[in-house]
Structure formats: C-alpha cells, structure tokens
C-alpha angles and dihedrals in degrees: 000000000000119000135207118228115202117188136186115188115181113212098020109126133201086254091056089048093052090048091050091048087060097042098043096032095202090164096050095037104033114212117241109266099013111137102169143351133197126180129190135165133225130179091282101046143277129345116196131183121190137174115218133181087237143352088248091059088054093046091049092051092046094051100041102034119007101047095045088055091047088052091048089057093046098239106164101183122093126229126240107229131189122186123196133173112250120254096185137353124203132171120188094198 
C-alpha cells in the first residue's frame, strides 16, 4: 500500500533544497518507489510531502541518497517525518 511522507525540516532553505536537487538528482534518477514530491517553505524551513510505494522505499532513498547529500552540504538539523498509509490518491493533471 502506498504511503504519504510528511516532512518538516527547520533551517533548510530554498538554497539548500536547490543544492540537494543537484547532488541527489531525484528528478533525473528517480528513486525506486517515489510517486510524487511537493516541496514548500515557511519561515522555519522546508515542508515536503511525498507519496511512495512503501515506507521501505522512502527509507532506502533516505539512507542511500538523501542523507549523504545532506551531510555533504553540512546541514546539522534533523527532519521531523511522519508516515501514514494513503487513504486516497487523486491527481487532477
């Protein structure tokens, strides 16, 4: 069953995000199981919402690709992540 991953990460800026997009290249080299990704920013940092095929797919991506990129940039804060099973998925596009 697909899951929704909701992340809040204080201190992560749009500049960090753009650097991570280049380093991790999730758009050019799509991670296994990623269905969709949305990122936004508020005054505290980034908020991201993803849909993944499974929590395991998200965990594998995080460990093997995302966190090494985060470490490369020297980001010291940790994200708050919540994972929930999906109830419904709809895309108007």
